[in-house]
C-alpha positions as CSV (number, residue, x, y, z in Angstrom):
1,M,10.9,-22.2,-37.0
2,I,13.9,-24.5,-37.4
3,V,17.4,-22.9,-37.8
4,P,20.5,-25.0,-38.5
5,T,23.5,-24.5,-36.3
6,K,27.1,-23.8,-37.4
7,R,27.8,-27.5,-36.8
8,A,25.1,-28.6,-39.2
9,V,26.3,-26.2,-41.8
10,A,29.9,-27.4,-41.4
11,L,28.7,-31.1,-41.9
12,F,26.8,-30.2,-45.1
13,A,29.9,-28.2,-46.3
14,A,32.3,-31.1,-45.5
15,A,30.2,-33.5,-47.7
16,A,30.0,-31.1,-50.6
17,P,33.4,-32.1,-52.2
18,V,31.9,-35.6,-52.7
19,A,29.9,-34.1,-55.6
20,L,33.2,-33.8,-57.5
21,L,33.4,-37.6,-57.6
22,G,30.2,-37.5,-59.7
23,Y,32.5,-36.9,-62.7
24,V,34.0,-40.3,-62.1
25,T,31.1,-42.4,-60.9
26,S,27.4,-41.7,-60.5
27,L,27.3,-43.6,-57.2
28,A,29.1,-40.6,-55.5
29,L,26.0,-38.4,-56.2
30,D,23.7,-41.1,-54.8
31,W,25.8,-41.4,-51.6
32,L,25.9,-37.6,-51.2
33,A,22.1,-37.5,-51.6
34,L,21.6,-40.2,-49.0
35,F,24.1,-38.4,-46.6
36,D,22.3,-35.1,-47.0
37,A,18.9,-36.7,-46.5
38,G,20.1,-38.4,-43.4
39,L,21.6,-35.3,-42.0
40,L,18.5,-33.3,-42.8
41,L,16.4,-36.0,-40.9
42,L,18.8,-35.8,-37.9
43,L,18.5,-32.0,-38.0
44,I,14.7,-32.2,-37.9
45,L,14.7,-34.8,-35.1
46,D,17.2,-32.7,-33.1
47,A,14.9,-29.7,-33.4
48,R,11.9,-31.7,-32.2
49,R,13.9,-32.8,-29.2
50,A,14.9,-29.3,-28.2
51,V,13.0,-27.7,-25.3
52,P,10.1,-25.9,-26.8
53,L,9.4,-22.3,-25.9
54,S,6.1,-23.4,-24.5
55,G,8.0,-25.2,-21.8
56,L,9.9,-22.0,-20.8
57,S,8.8,-18.9,-18.9
58,V,10.8,-15.7,-18.1
59,E,10.2,-12.8,-15.7
60,R,12.1,-9.6,-15.5
61,E,13.0,-7.6,-12.4
62,A,14.1,-4.1,-13.4
63,P,13.8,-0.6,-12.1
64,E,10.9,1.5,-13.3
65,S,13.1,4.3,-14.4
66,F,16.7,5.0,-15.5
67,S,18.9,8.0,-16.0
68,I,21.2,8.7,-18.9
69,G,24.7,7.1,-18.6
70,R,24.0,5.4,-15.3
71,E,24.1,1.6,-15.1
72,S,21.4,-0.4,-13.3
73,E,21.0,-4.1,-12.8
74,C,18.2,-6.0,-14.5
75,T,17.5,-9.7,-13.5
76,Y,15.8,-12.3,-15.7
77,R,14.4,-15.3,-14.0
78,W,14.1,-18.3,-16.4
79,S,11.9,-21.3,-15.5
80,N,12.1,-24.7,-17.3
81,R,9.2,-27.0,-16.9
82,R,10.8,-29.9,-18.9
83,S,13.0,-32.7,-17.6
84,Q,15.7,-31.7,-20.1
85,A,18.2,-28.8,-19.8
86,A,17.4,-25.9,-22.0
87,R,20.3,-24.4,-23.9
88,L,19.2,-21.0,-25.2
89,L,20.6,-18.3,-27.4
90,V,18.8,-15.1,-26.5
91,R,18.8,-11.8,-28.4
92,E,16.9,-9.0,-26.6
93,T,15.2,-6.0,-28.3
94,R,14.8,-3.2,-25.8
95,P,13.3,0.2,-26.4
96,Q,15.6,2.6,-28.2
97,L,16.0,4.6,-25.0
98,L,17.8,1.6,-23.5
99,G,19.9,0.6,-26.5
100,G,17.6,-1.1,-28.9
101,V,18.8,-4.5,-30.2
102,L,21.5,-6.2,-28.0
103,P,24.1,-8.8,-28.9
104,A,23.0,-12.5,-28.4
105,R,23.8,-14.2,-25.1
106,D,23.8,-17.8,-24.0
107,V,21.5,-19.0,-21.2
108,I,21.4,-22.6,-19.8
109,V,18.3,-23.5,-17.7
110,P,18.5,-26.7,-15.7
111,P,15.8,-29.4,-16.0
112,L,12.7,-28.6,-13.9
113,G,14.6,-25.7,-12.5
114,T,15.3,-21.9,-12.7
115,R,18.1,-19.7,-13.7
116,R,18.8,-16.1,-12.9
117,D,20.4,-14.0,-15.6
118,T,21.7,-10.6,-14.6
119,Q,22.3,-7.9,-17.2
120,L,23.4,-4.2,-16.9
121,V,21.0,-1.7,-18.4
122,T,22.1,1.9,-19.3
123,G,19.8,4.7,-20.4
124,V,21.1,6.2,-23.7
125,R,18.4,8.8,-24.4
126,R,15.8,10.5,-22.2
127,G,12.1,9.9,-22.8
128,R,9.3,7.5,-22.1
129,E,8.7,4.4,-24.2
130,V,6.9,1.0,-24.2
131,G,8.1,-2.0,-26.2
132,G,10.6,-4.9,-26.4
133,W,10.7,-8.7,-26.8
134,L,13.1,-11.6,-26.7
135,A,14.1,-13.6,-29.7
136,V,14.9,-17.1,-28.3
137,R,16.6,-20.1,-30.0
138,S,16.5,-23.4,-28.1
139,L,19.3,-25.8,-29.1
140,G,18.7,-29.5,-29.7
141,P,20.7,-32.2,-27.8
142,L,22.8,-33.0,-30.9
143,G,23.7,-29.4,-31.4
144,L,22.5,-29.5,-35.0
145,A,19.4,-27.3,-34.9
146,Y,17.6,-24.5,-33.1
147,V,13.9,-24.0,-32.5
148,Q,13.4,-20.2,-32.8
149,G,10.5,-18.2,-31.4
150,R,9.7,-14.9,-29.8
151,I,8.7,-14.2,-26.2
152,E,6.9,-10.9,-25.6
153,L,8.4,-9.1,-22.6
154,P,7.6,-5.4,-23.1
155,W,9.3,-2.6,-21.1
156,S,7.4,0.4,-19.8
157,V,10.4,2.6,-19.2
158,T,11.2,6.2,-18.4
159,V,14.7,7.5,-18.8
160,Y,15.5,10.7,-17.0
161,P,18.3,13.2,-17.8
162,S,21.7,12.5,-16.3
163,L,21.3,13.1,-12.5
164,P,24.8,12.8,-10.9
165,A,26.0,16.2,-12.1
166,A,22.8,17.8,-10.8
167,R,23.1,16.1,-7.5
168,L,26.8,17.2,-7.2
169,K,25.9,20.9,-7.9
170,A,22.9,20.7,-5.6
171,S,25.2,19.4,-2.8
172,V,27.5,22.4,-3.4
173,A,24.5,24.8,-3.2
174,E,23.4,23.0,0.0
175,A,26.8,23.5,1.5
176,V,26.7,27.2,0.7
177,R,23.3,27.5,2.4
178,R,24.4,25.7,5.5
179,R,27.6,27.8,5.8
180,E,25.5,31.0,5.6
181,S,22.8,30.0,8.0
182,G,24.0,27.1,10.1
183,F,22.0,23.9,10.6
184,A,19.1,25.6,12.4
185,T,16.5,27.9,10.8
186,L,17.5,31.4,11.5
187,R,15.7,34.7,11.0
188,R,18.3,37.1,9.6
189,P,17.9,40.6,8.3
190,G,18.4,41.1,4.6
191,E,16.9,42.5,1.5
192,G,13.8,40.2,1.5
193,S,10.2,41.2,1.6
194,Q,9.1,39.8,4.9
195,F,8.9,42.4,7.7
196,E,11.2,41.7,10.6
197,S,11.5,44.8,12.9
198,L,11.9,48.6,13.1
199,R,15.2,50.4,13.6
200,E,16.7,53.8,13.3
201,W,17.5,54.8,9.7
202,V,21.2,55.3,9.0
203,P,22.8,56.9,5.9
204,G,23.2,54.3,3.2
205,D,19.8,52.6,3.9
206,D,17.3,52.5,1.1
207,T,14.9,55.4,1.5
208,R,12.1,53.2,0.3
209,H,12.3,51.4,3.6
210,I,11.5,54.4,5.8
211,D,8.4,54.0,7.9
212,W,6.9,57.5,7.9
213,K,4.3,56.7,10.6
214,A,6.9,55.4,13.0
215,T,9.1,58.4,12.1
216,A,6.3,60.8,13.0
217,R,5.6,59.1,16.3
218,R,9.3,59.0,17.4
219,S,10.5,62.3,15.9
220,K,13.4,60.6,14.2
221,V,13.8,58.7,11.0
222,I,12.8,55.0,11.4
223,A,13.3,52.3,8.8
224,R,11.7,49.0,8.3
225,Q,14.0,46.0,8.5
226,Y,13.2,42.9,6.5
227,E,14.3,39.3,6.9
228,E,15.2,37.0,4.1
229,E,12.4,34.7,3.0
230,R,13.3,31.1,3.3
231,R,10.8,29.5,0.9
232,Q,10.0,31.1,-2.5
233,Q,8.5,30.0,-5.7
234,V,10.6,28.9,-8.7
235,L,8.8,28.2,-11.9
236,L,10.7,26.7,-14.9
237,V,9.2,27.7,-18.2
238,L,10.5,25.8,-21.3
239,D,9.9,27.0,-24.8
240,A,9.6,23.8,-26.8
241,G,9.1,25.5,-30.2
242,R,11.3,25.7,-33.2
243,L,13.9,28.0,-31.6
244,L,15.3,25.0,-29.6
245,T,15.3,22.4,-32.4
246,A,18.7,23.4,-33.8
247,E,21.9,21.6,-32.8
248,V,25.1,22.9,-31.2
249,S,28.2,20.8,-31.7
250,G,26.1,17.8,-32.7
251,E,23.8,18.0,-29.7
252,A,20.3,19.5,-29.6
253,R,19.9,22.8,-27.9
254,M,17.0,21.4,-25.9
255,E,19.4,18.9,-24.2
256,H,21.4,21.8,-22.8
257,V,18.2,23.5,-21.6
258,V,17.0,20.3,-19.9
259,R,20.3,20.0,-18.0
260,A,20.2,23.6,-16.9
261,A,16.6,23.3,-15.8
262,L,17.5,20.1,-13.9
263,W,20.4,21.7,-12.1
264,L,18.2,24.7,-11.1
265,A,15.4,22.4,-9.9
266,F,17.8,20.5,-7.6
267,A,19.4,23.7,-6.3
268,A,16.0,25.2,-5.6
269,N,14.9,22.1,-3.9
270,Y,17.9,22.0,-1.6
271,H,17.2,25.6,-0.7
272,D,13.7,24.7,0.4
273,D,12.0,26.6,-2.4
274,N,8.9,25.4,-4.2
275,V,9.6,24.2,-7.8
276,G,7.2,23.9,-10.7
277,I,7.4,23.7,-14.5
278,M,5.5,24.6,-17.6
279,V,6.3,23.4,-21.1
280,F,4.8,25.1,-24.1
281,S,5.1,25.3,-27.9
282,D,2.0,26.1,-30.0
283,S,0.0,24.9,-27.0
284,I,0.5,24.3,-23.3
285,E,2.0,20.8,-23.2
286,H,2.6,20.5,-19.4
287,Y,2.1,22.5,-16.3
288,T,2.8,21.7,-12.6
289,A,2.4,24.3,-10.0
290,P,5.4,25.0,-7.7
291,Q,5.5,22.5,-4.9
292,R,7.9,21.8,-2.0
293,G,10.3,18.9,-1.5
294,R,10.6,15.6,-3.4
295,R,7.1,15.7,-4.8
296,G,7.8,18.9,-6.6
297,L,11.2,17.8,-7.8
298,R,9.8,14.4,-9.1
299,Q,7.1,16.2,-11.1
300,V,9.8,18.4,-12.7
301,L,11.9,15.3,-13.5
302,D,8.9,13.6,-15.1
303,A,8.3,16.6,-17.4
304,L,12.0,17.0,-18.3
305,A,12.2,13.3,-19.2
306,V,9.8,13.6,-22.1
307,V,10.0,17.2,-23.3
308,Q,10.9,17.4,-27.0
309,P,11.2,20.5,-29.3
310,K,8.8,20.8,-32.2
311,L,9.1,22.6,-35.6
312,V,6.2,24.9,-34.8
313,E,5.9,28.6,-33.9
314,S,5.6,29.0,-30.1
315,D,2.4,30.7,-29.0
316,Y,3.8,33.2,-26.5
317,P,0.5,35.1,-25.9
318,A,-1.3,31.9,-24.9
319,A,1.6,30.8,-22.7
320,F,1.9,34.0,-20.8
321,R,-1.9,34.3,-20.3
322,S,-1.9,30.8,-18.9
323,L,0.9,31.8,-16.5
324,A,-1.0,34.8,-15.3
325,V,-4.1,32.7,-14.5
326,R,-2.4,29.7,-13.0
327,N,0.4,31.2,-11.0
328,R,-0.7,34.3,-9.1
329,K,1.9,34.0,-6.3
330,R,5.1,35.9,-6.9
331,A,7.7,33.6,-8.4
332,L,11.1,33.5,-10.0
333,T,9.9,32.7,-13.5
334,V,12.8,31.2,-15.5
335,L,12.1,31.2,-19.2
336,F,14.4,28.9,-21.2
337,T,14.3,30.0,-24.9
338,D,16.3,31.7,-27.6
339,V,16.0,34.9,-29.7
340,I,17.0,35.5,-33.3
341,D,16.2,39.2,-33.7
342,R,13.9,41.8,-32.3
343,M,11.3,41.4,-35.0
344,A,11.1,37.6,-34.9
345,S,11.0,37.7,-31.0
346,E,8.7,40.7,-30.7
347,A,5.9,38.7,-29.1
348,M,8.2,37.1,-26.6
349,V,9.9,40.3,-25.6
350,S,6.6,42.1,-25.1
351,H,5.0,39.3,-23.0
352,V,8.1,38.9,-20.8
353,A,7.5,42.5,-19.7
354,S,4.0,41.5,-18.7
355,L,5.4,39.3,-15.9
356,R,6.5,42.4,-14.0
357,P,6.0,43.5,-11.3
358,R,4.2,40.4,-9.9
359,H,6.9,38.0,-10.9
360,L,10.7,38.3,-11.4
361,P,11.4,37.0,-14.9
362,L,14.8,35.4,-15.6
363,V,15.3,34.7,-19.3
364,V,18.0,32.1,-20.2
365,T,19.2,32.1,-23.8
366,L,21.9,30.0,-25.4
367,R,24.6,31.6,-27.5
368,N,25.6,30.1,-30.8
369,P,29.4,29.4,-30.7
370,D,29.5,29.0,-34.5
371,L,27.9,32.4,-35.0
372,D,30.3,34.0,-32.5
373,R,33.3,32.5,-34.3
374,A,32.0,33.6,-37.7
375,A,31.7,37.2,-36.4
376,A,35.1,37.2,-34.8
377,V,37.2,35.6,-37.6
378,R,39.2,37.7,-40.0
379,P,37.9,37.0,-43.5
380,L,40.4,36.0,-46.2
381,T,37.9,35.8,-49.1
382,V,34.9,37.7,-50.4
383,G,32.6,34.9,-49.3
384,G,34.2,35.0,-45.8
385,A,33.6,38.7,-45.6
386,Y,29.9,38.2,-46.4
387,R,29.6,35.5,-43.8
388,K,31.3,37.7,-41.2
389,A,28.9,40.6,-42.0
390,A,25.9,38.4,-41.8
391,A,27.0,37.0,-38.5
392,E,27.7,40.5,-37.1
393,E,24.2,41.6,-38.2
394,L,22.5,38.7,-36.6
395,L,24.4,39.2,-33.3
396,M,23.5,42.9,-33.3
397,A,19.8,42.1,-33.8
398,R,20.0,39.5,-31.1
399,G,21.6,42.0,-28.7
400,E,18.8,44.5,-29.4
401,A,16.2,41.9,-28.5
402,L,18.0,41.0,-25.3
403,A,18.4,44.7,-24.4
404,G,14.7,45.2,-24.9
405,M,14.0,42.5,-22.3
406,R,16.5,44.0,-19.9
407,R,14.8,47.4,-20.2
408,S,11.4,45.7,-19.4
409,G,12.8,44.6,-16.0
410,A,13.8,41.0,-16.8
411,V,17.1,39.5,-15.8
412,V,18.7,38.1,-18.9
413,L,21.3,35.4,-18.9
414,D,22.9,34.9,-22.4
415,V,25.5,32.1,-22.1
416,P,27.3,29.5,-24.2
417,P,25.4,26.1,-24.0
418,E,28.1,24.3,-22.1
419,R,28.0,26.9,-19.3
420,A,24.2,27.2,-19.1
421,S,23.8,24.8,-16.1
422,R,26.4,26.4,-13.9
423,A,25.5,30.0,-14.8
424,V,21.7,29.6,-14.2
425,V,22.3,28.2,-10.7
426,E,24.8,30.9,-9.8
427,Q,22.3,33.5,-11.0
428,Y,19.6,32.0,-8.9
429,L,21.8,32.0,-5.8
430,E,22.8,35.7,-6.5
431,L,19.1,36.7,-6.8
432,K,18.4,35.0,-3.5
433,R,21.3,36.6,-1.8
434,R,20.2,40.0,-2.9
435,G,16.6,39.4,-1.9
436,R,15.2,39.9,-5.4
437,L,12.8,37.1,-5.1
């Protein structure tokens, strides 16, 4: 395809006023036609002398994955097999995760040579996508015409959630762990479940720790002492149903959940705990058993990169049955979800109770700031009074649902979306300190 340049358009426009002389003499129109025909012929010849796309090749060197907001370098290696310099105008179309259509850029490739073109790439939205191409225009030597074509150069890219904040929080958690235990692995007494030794019972000790057999043998009250377990199971369970499709302050609730889950995964990994993940909606979309170290963390990242909420009703019975079958070892099971009222969340509330006593359920729900404001504002109109009453009723019903889960033995964390990440990590550290895991 031949595309005229701005220079060619300017020449055609410069000759256009000659047509006005046609009112004086007909020769003016003849000369204008000859000029336009000659210029059109030069344009076609210029396009034929441009370096064709068949004489060019391009390779891209880019990371396999990106994270939101973090710049990475991407290098394009252009090769010219013709003895003429290639002057190119390149417009790249990337996957929407990397910004979609980009502004055009100039690239000059020397004759029979190569040129390296480095661009910065930034992930704008998490997910996994395949696609992309280059729209290339090769300029003729006279600068009158481009030859336009398309070079297929697809990306297969994964964009992960923003990682620096999670790494920062994990480093803080690691500092806490080292300050508490030093750099060597220590056996220290605590409220864990791993037996460490026997000692004489003293007032204030938990009576459940009394060893009655040892007490009978020694004729004095003997208690079992436990040491804190160093490696435990942490299973992230994400509800990807309709409850997390809503937005808070212009951002999907699921994005806040993903960040909170990511922070918790990093913190658990730095504390040498095994981390796994399950995502469900009306079916089980993903499951990875808790694993140790980088492998477990990478599998959690892969799942968090692509999870998207759906406008479907979550199947809580199937999800919790799957948990019971797949994960038999005791784990801190962190359920990221939301509740509306006791009736709408009845299935979730009842099945959270089924995790006890084998697992320790931690339910993380996100408050709705708009609903809180509507319930707290002083109404000035009749409509405002109705809105306030409706908001208060919804909050009361929500509180009843959360109270039902607390009575069943679950730890419930109901926080504003912007505090979810920090709050869930602090709750995890508190549960470890108290030996609840």
